[in-house]
C-alpha positions as CSV (number, residue, x, y, z in Angstrom):
1,X,-13.3,90.7,0.2
2,X,-11.5,87.8,-1.5
3,X,-14.0,85.4,0.1
4,X,-17.0,87.3,-1.2
5,X,-15.6,87.1,-4.8
6,X,-15.1,83.3,-4.5
7,X,-18.6,82.8,-3.3
8,X,-20.0,84.9,-6.1
9,X,-17.9,83.0,-8.7
10,X,-19.2,79.6,-7.3
11,X,-22.8,80.8,-7.4
12,X,-22.5,82.0,-11.1
13,X,-20.8,78.7,-12.1
14,X,-23.6,76.6,-10.5
15,X,-26.2,78.8,-12.1
16,X,-24.6,78.4,-15.6
17,X,-24.4,74.6,-15.2
18,X,-28.1,74.5,-14.2
19,X,-29.1,76.6,-17.3
20,X,-27.1,74.3,-19.5
21,X,-28.8,71.2,-18.1
22,X,-32.2,72.7,-18.6
23,X,-31.4,73.5,-22.2
24,X,-30.1,70.0,-22.9
25,X,-33.3,68.4,-21.4
26,X,-35.5,70.7,-23.4
27,X,-33.5,69.8,-26.5
28,X,-33.7,66.1,-26.0
29,X,-37.5,66.3,-25.3
30,X,-38.0,68.3,-28.5
31,X,-35.9,65.9,-30.5
32,X,-37.9,62.9,-29.1
33,X,-41.1,64.6,-30.0
34,X,-39.9,65.3,-33.6
35,X,-38.7,61.7,-34.0
36,X,-41.9,60.3,-32.7
37,X,-44.0,62.6,-34.8
38,X,-42.0,61.8,-37.9
39,X,-42.3,58.0,-37.3
40,X,-46.0,58.2,-36.7
41,X,-46.5,60.4,-39.7
42,X,-44.6,58.0,-42.0
43,X,-46.8,55.1,-40.7
44,X,-49.9,57.0,-41.6
45,X,-48.5,57.9,-45.0
46,X,-47.5,54.3,-45.6
47,X,-50.9,53.0,-44.5
48,X,-49.7,51.6,-41.1
49,X,-52.7,50.1,-39.2
50,X,-53.5,47.9,-36.3
51,X,-53.9,45.1,-38.8
52,X,-50.3,45.5,-39.9
53,X,-49.1,45.4,-36.3
54,X,-51.2,42.3,-35.7
55,X,-49.6,40.7,-38.8
56,X,-46.1,41.5,-37.5
57,X,-47.1,39.7,-34.2
58,X,-48.4,36.7,-36.2
59,X,-45.2,36.6,-38.2
60,X,-42.9,36.9,-35.2
61,X,-44.7,34.7,-32.6
62,X,-43.2,31.4,-31.8
63,X,-45.0,28.2,-30.7
64,X,-44.4,24.7,-29.4
65,X,-44.9,22.0,-32.0
66,X,-47.1,20.1,-29.6
67,X,-48.9,22.4,-27.2
68,X,-50.7,21.1,-24.1
69,X,-53.1,23.6,-22.6
70,X,-54.8,22.6,-19.3
71,X,-58.2,24.2,-19.3
72,X,-59.9,24.8,-15.9
73,X,-63.5,25.7,-15.5
74,X,-64.6,27.1,-12.1
75,X,-67.9,28.5,-10.7
76,X,-68.7,31.4,-8.4
77,X,-68.3,29.0,-5.4
78,X,-64.6,28.6,-5.9
79,X,-65.1,25.1,-7.2
80,X,-63.5,23.5,-10.2
81,X,-66.3,22.1,-12.3
82,X,-64.5,20.8,-15.4
83,X,-60.9,20.1,-16.5
84,X,-59.7,19.4,-20.0
85,X,-56.3,18.9,-21.6
86,X,-56.2,20.6,-25.0
87,X,-53.5,19.1,-27.2
88,X,-52.7,21.2,-30.3
89,X,-50.4,19.5,-32.9
90,X,-48.9,22.1,-35.3
91,X,-47.3,19.3,-37.4
92,X,-50.5,17.3,-38.2
93,X,-53.0,20.1,-37.5
94,X,-54.9,17.8,-35.2
95,X,-56.7,19.0,-32.1
96,X,-57.5,16.6,-29.2
97,X,-59.4,17.3,-26.0
98,X,-59.0,15.0,-23.0
99,X,-61.5,15.2,-20.2
100,X,-60.3,14.6,-16.6
101,X,-63.1,14.0,-14.1
102,X,-63.1,16.7,-11.4
103,X,-64.1,14.0,-8.8
104,X,-60.6,12.6,-9.2
105,X,-58.6,12.0,-6.0
106,X,-54.9,12.0,-6.3
107,X,-52.2,11.3,-3.7
108,X,-49.4,13.9,-4.2
109,X,-45.9,12.2,-4.1
110,X,-44.1,12.8,-0.8
111,X,-41.3,15.0,-2.2
112,X,-43.7,17.3,-4.0
113,X,-46.0,17.4,-1.1
114,X,-43.3,18.6,1.3
115,X,-42.6,21.5,-1.1
116,X,-46.2,22.4,-1.5
117,X,-46.6,22.4,2.3
118,X,-44.1,25.3,2.3
119,X,-46.7,27.2,0.3
120,X,-49.6,26.1,2.3
121,X,-49.4,23.9,5.4
122,X,-53.1,23.1,5.2
123,X,-53.0,21.4,1.8
124,X,-53.9,17.7,2.2
125,X,-51.7,15.0,0.5
126,X,-54.8,13.4,-1.0
127,X,-56.3,16.2,-3.1
128,X,-59.7,16.4,-4.9
129,X,-59.4,18.1,-8.3
130,X,-62.7,19.9,-7.8
131,X,-61.3,21.5,-4.6
132,X,-58.0,22.7,-6.1
133,X,-58.8,26.4,-5.7
134,X,-59.7,25.9,-2.1
135,X,-56.2,24.8,-1.2
136,X,-54.5,28.1,-2.2
137,X,-55.4,31.7,-1.3
138,X,-54.4,33.0,-4.7
139,X,-56.2,31.5,-7.7
140,X,-53.1,31.9,-10.0
141,X,-51.2,29.8,-7.5
142,X,-53.9,27.2,-7.6
143,X,-53.8,27.0,-11.3
144,X,-50.0,27.1,-11.5
145,X,-49.3,24.5,-8.8
146,X,-52.3,22.6,-10.2
147,X,-50.3,22.2,-13.5
148,X,-47.4,20.6,-11.6
149,X,-49.8,18.2,-9.8
150,X,-51.4,17.2,-13.1
151,X,-48.0,16.7,-14.7
152,X,-47.2,14.1,-12.0
153,X,-50.7,12.6,-12.2
154,X,-50.7,12.2,-16.0
155,X,-47.0,11.6,-16.6
156,X,-46.7,14.4,-19.2
157,X,-45.4,17.9,-19.6
158,X,-48.1,20.7,-19.8
159,X,-47.3,23.8,-21.6
160,X,-49.9,26.3,-20.3
161,X,-53.1,26.7,-18.3
162,X,-56.2,28.6,-19.1
163,X,-59.1,29.2,-16.7
164,X,-62.6,30.0,-17.9
165,X,-65.9,30.6,-16.0
166,X,-68.9,28.3,-16.0
167,X,-70.9,30.6,-18.3
168,X,-68.2,30.5,-20.9
169,X,-67.9,26.7,-20.6
170,X,-71.7,26.3,-21.1
171,X,-71.6,28.5,-24.3
172,X,-68.6,26.7,-25.7
173,X,-68.9,23.1,-24.7
174,X,-71.4,20.3,-24.1
175,X,-71.1,16.9,-22.4
176,X,-71.7,13.5,-23.7
177,X,-71.6,10.1,-22.0
178,X,-69.3,7.6,-23.7
179,X,-67.4,4.4,-22.8
180,X,-63.7,5.2,-22.6
181,X,-61.6,2.2,-23.5
182,X,-58.0,1.8,-22.6
183,X,-55.4,-1.0,-22.0
184,X,-54.0,-1.6,-18.6
185,X,-51.9,-4.2,-16.8
186,X,-54.0,-6.7,-14.8
187,X,-53.4,-9.8,-12.7
188,X,-57.0,-10.9,-13.0
189,X,-57.5,-14.5,-13.9
190,X,-53.7,-15.2,-14.1
191,X,-52.2,-18.1,-12.2
192,X,-49.3,-17.5,-9.9
193,X,-46.0,-18.9,-11.1
194,X,-43.6,-21.2,-9.3
195,X,-42.1,-18.1,-7.5
196,X,-45.5,-17.2,-6.2
197,X,-45.7,-14.1,-8.3
198,X,-48.9,-13.6,-10.3
199,X,-48.0,-12.4,-13.8
200,X,-49.8,-9.4,-15.3
201,X,-51.2,-9.1,-18.8
202,X,-52.8,-6.4,-21.0
203,X,-56.5,-6.0,-20.3
204,X,-58.9,-3.7,-22.1
205,X,-61.2,-1.8,-19.8
206,X,-64.3,0.3,-20.7
207,X,-65.4,2.9,-18.3
208,X,-68.5,5.1,-18.6
209,X,-67.6,8.8,-18.5
210,X,-68.9,12.2,-19.4
211,X,-66.5,14.0,-21.7
212,X,-66.5,17.6,-23.0
213,X,-67.1,18.4,-26.6
214,X,-67.3,21.7,-28.5
215,X,-70.9,22.9,-28.8
216,X,-72.6,23.5,-32.1
217,X,-72.9,27.2,-31.4
218,X,-69.1,27.5,-30.7
219,X,-68.3,25.5,-33.8
220,X,-70.4,28.0,-35.8
221,X,-68.5,30.9,-34.4
222,X,-65.2,29.3,-35.5
223,X,-66.6,28.4,-38.9
224,X,-67.6,32.1,-39.4
225,X,-64.0,33.0,-39.2
226,X,-63.6,31.3,-42.5
227,X,-59.9,30.2,-42.1
228,X,-59.0,33.9,-42.3
229,X,-55.7,34.6,-40.6
230,X,-56.5,38.1,-39.3
231,X,-60.0,37.2,-38.2
232,X,-58.7,34.2,-36.3
233,X,-56.0,36.4,-34.6
234,X,-58.6,39.1,-33.7
235,X,-60.9,36.4,-32.3
236,X,-58.0,35.0,-30.2
237,X,-57.3,38.4,-28.8
238,X,-60.9,39.0,-27.9
239,X,-61.3,35.6,-26.2
240,X,-58.1,35.9,-24.2
241,X,-59.1,39.2,-22.7
242,X,-61.8,37.2,-20.9
243,X,-59.8,34.4,-19.4
244,X,-57.0,33.8,-16.8
245,X,-54.0,32.2,-18.4
246,X,-50.2,32.0,-18.2
247,X,-50.3,31.6,-22.0
248,X,-49.8,35.2,-23.3
249,X,-51.9,36.6,-26.1
250,X,-48.7,37.0,-28.1
251,X,-47.9,33.2,-27.8
252,X,-51.5,32.2,-28.4
253,X,-51.6,34.2,-31.7
254,X,-48.6,32.1,-32.7
255,X,-51.0,29.2,-33.2
256,X,-53.0,31.1,-35.8
257,X,-51.5,29.1,-38.7
258,X,-52.4,25.8,-37.0
259,X,-56.0,27.0,-36.3
260,X,-56.3,28.2,-39.9
261,X,-55.5,24.8,-41.2
262,X,-57.5,22.8,-38.7
263,X,-60.9,21.3,-39.6
264,X,-63.2,21.7,-36.5
265,X,-65.2,18.7,-37.6
266,X,-62.1,16.5,-37.2
267,X,-61.4,17.5,-33.6
268,X,-61.1,14.4,-31.3
269,X,-62.4,14.0,-27.8
270,X,-61.2,11.6,-25.2
271,X,-61.5,10.6,-21.5
272,X,-58.4,10.0,-19.3
273,X,-57.8,6.3,-18.5
274,X,-59.1,5.4,-15.0
275,X,-61.9,3.8,-13.1
276,X,-64.7,5.0,-10.7
277,X,-64.9,3.7,-7.1
278,X,-68.3,4.9,-6.2
279,X,-68.4,8.5,-7.3
280,X,-64.6,8.9,-6.9
281,X,-62.4,8.6,-10.0
282,X,-58.9,7.2,-9.9
283,X,-56.6,8.0,-12.8
284,X,-54.6,5.0,-14.1
285,X,-51.3,6.9,-14.2
286,X,-49.4,4.4,-16.3
287,X,-52.2,4.1,-18.9
288,X,-52.7,7.9,-18.9
289,X,-49.0,8.5,-19.6
290,X,-49.0,6.1,-22.5
291,X,-52.2,7.4,-23.9
292,X,-51.1,11.0,-23.9
293,X,-47.7,10.1,-25.3
294,X,-49.5,8.3,-28.2
295,X,-51.7,11.3,-28.9
296,X,-48.8,13.7,-28.8
297,X,-46.6,11.5,-31.0
298,X,-49.3,10.8,-33.5
299,X,-48.0,11.7,-37.0
300,X,-51.2,10.9,-38.9
301,X,-53.6,13.8,-39.7
302,X,-57.2,13.1,-38.8
303,X,-59.2,12.7,-42.0
304,X,-62.6,11.5,-40.7
305,X,-65.0,12.7,-38.1
306,X,-64.9,10.8,-34.8
307,X,-67.6,8.3,-34.1
308,X,-68.7,9.0,-30.5
309,X,-71.5,6.5,-30.7
310,X,-68.9,3.7,-30.6
311,X,-66.3,3.2,-27.9
312,X,-64.2,6.4,-27.2
313,X,-60.7,5.0,-27.5
314,X,-57.5,5.9,-25.7
315,X,-55.4,2.8,-26.5
316,X,-52.2,2.1,-28.4
317,X,-53.2,4.5,-31.2
318,X,-55.8,7.3,-31.5
319,X,-58.2,5.2,-33.6
320,X,-62.0,4.8,-33.5
321,X,-61.6,1.2,-34.4
322,X,-62.3,-1.3,-31.6
323,X,-59.3,-3.4,-30.5
324,X,-58.7,-6.8,-31.8
325,X,-59.6,-8.4,-28.5
326,X,-62.9,-6.4,-28.2
327,X,-64.8,-9.6,-27.4
328,X,-62.7,-9.8,-24.2
329,X,-63.2,-6.2,-23.2
330,X,-63.9,-5.7,-19.4
331,X,-66.3,-3.1,-18.1
332,X,-65.1,-2.1,-14.6
333,X,-67.6,-2.9,-11.8
334,X,-66.0,-0.4,-9.5
335,X,-68.5,2.3,-8.8
336,X,-71.5,0.0,-9.5
337,X,-73.7,-1.1,-6.6
338,X,-73.3,-4.8,-6.0
339,X,-75.8,-6.9,-4.0
340,X,-74.3,-10.1,-2.5
341,X,-76.8,-12.9,-1.7
342,X,-76.0,-16.1,0.2
343,X,-77.3,-19.0,-1.9
344,X,-75.2,-21.6,-0.1
345,X,-77.0,-21.8,3.2
346,X,-73.6,-21.5,4.8
347,X,-73.7,-18.9,7.6
348,X,-71.5,-15.8,7.2
349,X,-70.4,-16.5,3.6
350,X,-72.0,-13.4,2.2
351,X,-70.4,-11.1,4.8
352,X,-67.0,-12.6,4.1
353,X,-67.3,-12.0,0.4
354,X,-68.5,-8.5,1.0
355,X,-65.4,-7.7,3.0
356,X,-63.2,-9.1,0.3
357,X,-64.8,-7.1,-2.5
358,X,-64.9,-3.9,-0.5
359,X,-61.2,-4.3,0.3
360,X,-60.6,-4.4,-3.5
361,X,-62.5,-1.2,-4.1
362,X,-66.0,-2.5,-5.0
363,X,-69.2,-1.1,-3.5
364,X,-71.3,-3.6,-1.6
365,X,-74.0,-1.7,0.3
366,X,-75.8,-4.8,1.5
367,X,-75.9,-8.6,1.8
368,X,-78.9,-10.9,2.0
369,X,-80.1,-14.5,1.7
370,X,-81.2,-16.2,-1.5
371,X,-84.1,-18.5,-0.4
372,X,-85.2,-19.8,-3.8
373,X,-82.7,-22.7,-4.0
374,X,-79.3,-23.8,-2.8
375,X,-76.7,-23.1,-5.4
376,X,-73.5,-25.0,-5.9
377,X,-71.9,-22.6,-8.5
378,X,-71.9,-18.9,-7.8
379,X,-74.0,-16.8,-10.2
380,X,-73.1,-13.3,-11.2
381,X,-76.1,-11.4,-12.7
382,X,-75.5,-8.2,-14.6
383,X,-77.7,-5.7,-16.5
384,X,-75.6,-5.6,-19.7
385,X,-73.1,-7.7,-21.6
386,X,-69.5,-7.0,-20.6
387,X,-70.2,-6.2,-17.0
388,X,-69.0,-8.5,-14.2
389,X,-66.0,-10.0,-16.0
390,X,-63.6,-8.3,-13.4
391,X,-65.5,-10.0,-10.6
392,X,-65.0,-13.5,-11.8
393,X,-61.5,-13.7,-10.4
394,X,-62.9,-13.7,-6.8
395,X,-65.0,-16.8,-7.3
396,X,-64.5,-20.4,-8.3
397,X,-65.5,-20.7,-12.0
398,X,-68.7,-18.6,-11.5
399,X,-71.7,-18.5,-13.9
400,X,-72.1,-15.0,-15.5
401,X,-75.6,-14.2,-16.9
402,X,-77.3,-11.1,-18.2
403,X,-80.7,-10.5,-16.8
404,X,-82.9,-8.6,-14.3
405,X,-81.1,-7.4,-11.1
406,X,-82.7,-6.4,-7.8
407,X,-84.0,-2.8,-8.0
408,X,-81.4,-0.3,-6.8
409,X,-78.4,-2.4,-7.8
410,X,-76.3,-2.9,-10.9
411,X,-74.9,-6.4,-10.2
412,X,-76.2,-9.3,-8.1
413,X,-74.0,-12.1,-6.9
414,X,-75.6,-15.2,-5.6
415,X,-73.1,-17.3,-3.7
416,X,-72.8,-21.1,-4.2
417,X,-71.4,-23.7,-1.9
418,X,-68.3,-24.1,-4.0
419,X,-67.1,-20.7,-2.8
420,X,-67.3,-21.6,0.9
421,X,-63.8,-23.2,0.8
């Protein structure tokens, strides 16, 4: 009998505890409802709107003083078609876009390569920028690890990445061919010292490149915002719903003040320092690092529109003015088709010179014989002034002339007897 009483007592106690828990839960739920209702009601009474919430985000969002956003463009075939580095300076309110050719080949440093192989053993050490997405199964991995590779390649920190599709690129950007000038260290035409070491000196190179610029239609869209803070913020929200990025909408809105004060007509467009070898582009890593550092550290606000009909400069300072040694500027011959002709009548000389030039990265599809006359001094014929200067170092005081070149070629070299030794 005593056992039955104890069991009944335990049952009643448990039931009472359960009822108390249910009452507490209901009470908390009701209280939460009342609190939420009161807060929302107060917001409506006080005129609380999405615009106010957006303004709070704008006020609270933080930004980097110098933001570097790597912009990828890819097509439906999983191929990277364009790459730009967007540099937003919130101190000067300057905006710079640096184009990086997608036919760039880059050898990943060994330490980084070993780490990347842990992600994907199939990734090659020499990567082609256009194939970046094909090296990783996940596109976010491709973009993320791509940032690390670009940081090594360009010698600069990159804040974020943003990926857009080809259709968006075509509506926002256009391409223009320019000559990108930059300074690099060169041993060309320098005489070895007593220790046998050839000293290097600064050389200005000009390389033809297609760079990306904002399209007129996109500029008009931005002009229509009228430097209005809320319109710009809403536009950023709308745009970032369509892209893939590790830059959050919240952080992007933090740049509203900078965008509000920027003049779209003063945006600057550049090409990364480097040269073409055939169709393959090779970034000059030292020159690129220096150029990007100069752009990032620039303290002068752009006050005039960029003159893209002149040389597009990435040199000691982001200026459109040609360098003082412009008369000595060198157009790279790498990537141009060179025709070597033997004008010395000395057998095998053209083939020998072809091997030397190809070992230095030049393109020499063919050699032939020059039957018009026997030359003593080698003649380098080019289509336009400034070409061929970088080839002079391989010959003994050659003659450089501008004129007609054999069809299908950019440069014609007619060898003289003086270069047989």
